N, C-alpha and C positions, 0 to 999 in steps of 0.2 A: 373571556376572550373567545370567539368563535372559530371554528377551523379555517373559515374563509379570511378571518383577520390574520391568523397564524401563518395562514400560506402566503398572504399577502406580505406580511413581515419578512419572511423568508425570502420571498423575490426581491423585495427590496434590499435585503442584506447582500444577497448575490449579486446584484445590480451594482451596489457599492463597491463590492469586491472585484467586479469585472471592469469598473471604470478605471482601474489601474493600468489598463492594458491599452495602449493607443491605436492597435490594429482593430480591436472591438469597436473602440469609440467612432473612428473613422468609418467603418463598415456600417454602424447605426447611423451616422449622417448621411452617408451615399444612398443607402436603401430606405430609410425611415421606419426599419424594423428594429424594435428593441433588442439590444444585444443579448439580455436575459433570455429573450424568448428564442434566438437563435441557439444560444448554448443549451438550453433546455430541450429544444427541439432535436438537434444533433445527439445530445446524450440519449435521448427517447429513441432514436433511429439506431444508435449504437447498440443500446440495451436489446431492442427488437431484433436485431441481426443476430445477437448472441443467443437470444432466447429460442429462437428458430432455427439455430445452428446453421445460418448462413454465413460461412467463413468464420465460425465460432472460435476454431482455434487460432487462427490467425488475430482475430481481434482480441481475445482473451491475453493472449502471448505479447502482443503489442502493448496493451494495458499494463500487463505485468513488467513491462520492460520500459516503456517510454518516460512514464512519471519517476520511477524509481531511479531511472540512469540520470535524469536531470537533476533530482535531489542527491544523488550519490556525487554527481560533478561538483554541484554545490557545496557539499559537505567536504571535498578534498581541496576546494580553494579557500574553505574558511578556518579560523584558527582554532576553534573549540574541537574537542574530542567526543562530546557526547554524540552529535549527528552522525560522526565516523562509525561509532560503535552500532548505531541504529541501523545504518544503512548496510553495513558488514553482516550483522544479523539476517537484515532481510534477505539479502544475497545468498546466504547459507541455507536459510528455510527455503527460498524459492527453488535453489538448485536440487535440495534434497526431495522437494515435493515434484519437481519436474521428472528426475529420475524415477522416484517411485511411481508416479504417473505413468510413465512410459513401461515400466517394468509389469505393473498390474493391468495394463491397458485398460484404464478406468472408464474410458468414453463408452465401451461397450456395456459396461456392468450397470451403470447409473443412468437413468433418464435426466435429461437437462443438466448433464455434467458441467457443461461450459457455462452454464448460468450460475450455477454453485460455485465454480471455480472463479467466476468474474467476480462475485461479490466476496470471496474470500480474499482474492488478490488486492480488491480495494481496502478490505479490511487490514490486511498485513500491510500495505504500502502507505496508507495516509498517515502522517506523522501524529496526527489526532489521536488516533486509536491504537499506534503501536502493537498492532497485531501479531507482527513477527516476533517480537520479544515474547509474547504470551506463548506462541507456539514453541518458539526455542525453549523457554524456561520449562514447560509442561511435557514436552515430548522428546525434543532432541537433547537437551542438556543432560537429563537422567540416561538417557540412551547411550550416550557417548562420553559421558564425563569420566568412565574408568579408564578410557584411552588415554585421557590428558590430564592426568592426575598431578603431573609436575608442571602443567600448564598455568597459565594466568587467568582462568575463569573467575568470575565475581565471587564466587563461593570460596575458591581457593584464596583468593586475594584477602577476603573478609577472615578467613580462619587464621591466615599468616599474619595478618594485621592483629587480630586478638591475642594470639600467641606471643606476639612481639611486645605488645603492651603487658601482658602478664609477667614476662621476664624483666621488664624494667622496674 
């Protein structure tokens, strides 16, 4: 399968996903511009603005807030707890990184900082990648676990369940 065939397959998959939204379907009917090209164009423009730091901080913080806020509200209204844990973890990691970023003043030390932050925020916030859980488990949990030893982190719960199973 050639690169062009794979790209066309991805575009058709995205078009199928975008067809779920009536506003995009209506826009496509009114303008005769395929909705997938509109979304890809707006995404490219968004990334271009971030890459060249034209309102980069605002755009990255909006991306770090808007999609996760939607999913967090959706999680609050759902009955399952797995999505609650995912989004609580995201917000803890996002808050920690935001405070750390402001303390270090990272923008002045790293070229293309907002481009890297944008990619990291997307990685952390997309449910398919679960990047916030990876950051939490690898960096924050080892750092702060000693302050919450009596708490109910997943490691403590696992240890308590194993010790309870041994005593029975």
